[in-house]
C-alpha positions, 0 to 999 in steps of 0.5 A: 794250792791244794784244798782238802774236802771233808765229808761224813760217812753217810754222804760218802755212802750215798754218793756211791750207793745211788749210782750203784742202785741205778746200775743194778736197776738197769741190769734187772730191767734189762734181764726182765725186759721180755717179761715187762713187755709181755705185761705191757702188752697185756695191759694195752690189750686190757685197756683196748677191751675196756669199752667193750667190757663197759658196754657188756656191763651196762647191758647186764645192768639193764637186764639184771640190775646193778651188781659188783659181780657183773664186772667180772662176768662182763670182762669174761664175756667181752674177752670170749667175744673177742676170742670167738671173733678172732677164731672165726676169722681164722676159721674162715680165712685159713681154708680159703688161703689153703684152697686158693693156693692148692688151686693155683698149684693144680692149674699152674701149667694152664695159667702159665700157658695162657698168661705168659705163652708157656716157656716159648713166650718166656724164651721169646721175652728173654731173647728180646732182653739179650738172654738166649735161654731164659728157661734154663736161667730160671730153672737154675735159679729155682734149683739154687734157691731150693737147695739154699732153703733146704739147707737153712731149714735143716740147720735151723729145724731144732731152733725153729721148734724151740722158737715156736714153742717159746712164741706159743708160751708168750701168747698164752701168757699174754692171753691169761694176763689180759683176762686177769687185768680185765677182771682184777685191774679196776679193783686193784687200781681203786684200792691203790688210789684209796691208799695213796690218797689216805693222807690229806696232804697227798690227796691233791697229787693223787687226784691229778695222777688219777686224772692223768692215768684215766686220760691215758687209758682213754687214749688207748681205748679210743685209739684201738676202737677208732683204728678198728672202725677204719679197719672195718671200713677197709674190709668192707671196701675189699669185700665190695670190690671182690664181690663186684669182680666176681660178678664181672669176671667170674670169680667165686663170690665166696671169696669176698668175705675172706678177702675183706677179713684179711685186709681188715685184720692187717689194717690194725698194723699201722703204716704197713698193714694196709699194704701187706693186706692188699698185697696178700689179697692181690696174690690170692686173686692172682691164683684164680684170675690174674686180670682180676688181681690187676684190677683189684690192685688198681681199685684198692690202691685208689681207695687206700689213698682216699682212706689214708688222706681223708677217712682215717685222719678224720676218724683217728686224728680227730679222736686223739687230736694228734697232727699227722707229722707227730703220728708219723714220727711216733710210728717211725721211732716205735718201729725202729725201737721195738719193731712191729710191736713198737709200730702198733703202740707208737700212736697211743704212746704219743697220745699219752705223752701229749696228755703228760705235756698238757697236765704238766702245769697241774703236776707242778702245782700239785707238787708245790 
């Protein structure tokens, strides 16, 4: 038995308009995804710099008295401090990497002879594993790899130039937006809360939302500051190890500071940064002294185990109150969703989700 369902025009329009609006919103978000990511990264960096801005502002207040203009000055000053520090790290590390690589290339024949016994030693090793002339095999492999690399470089030269220009533009845009968020973000947020809480019936909901946003911002700034603290400890450990090796094995003591900066910077990348930084330092030390590189690798891996299992969880986990399992799951999901960027922001996002879960009863109560 068939039934006839009647509906008015407005209900019919809403029935089709809502799914259509959702599809249009998804399409627009997808088109603007890169721009939204750039804005999100800028907000993340602005929140990360918030503690430094606050300290600079407190210093200005002590020196010159309280003034609203100090907020913008503090933001610019803190921003310049970070830019100068990053520029100083690049200025110190860059020449060392270039010099060590050039030194390795210059002394490669001597190092090759003393370390491996020259081609005769390589061929002897080849014969022990069943290869009659390992030298020829290595030369053929290098020649084939060189031709492949030249072909790839030749085919992708134009696209590479375009990609580099695109990356530079995005980096500049992030830097500009970060500074603007630091300067204008607090005032914009205060005006938004004031307008949203103008009505008496919405004031309670606004108070809950304001507290949640404030807690989330605190999660991001806490994560970055504590991650930076562990990174500094990692860099100091590298400096001490390299400096001791320079005294014992005759390395240049000037390598200690740049090597420490390398591991410190790469440690800011969750999960894999410590491995990348330690590997890079080991390779650079190998260029000067293979035996020193081996000793550094052993000592650094030992320290890394202590740091990852005792120091970092104590500093980072206690600050965000997140279990190691949740941190690892968050990093895994973030890495597979957004790559390196996702791995970097995964932990603070997990902390923000934890805030939402804790505040859910208050959200529900405010809505009622």
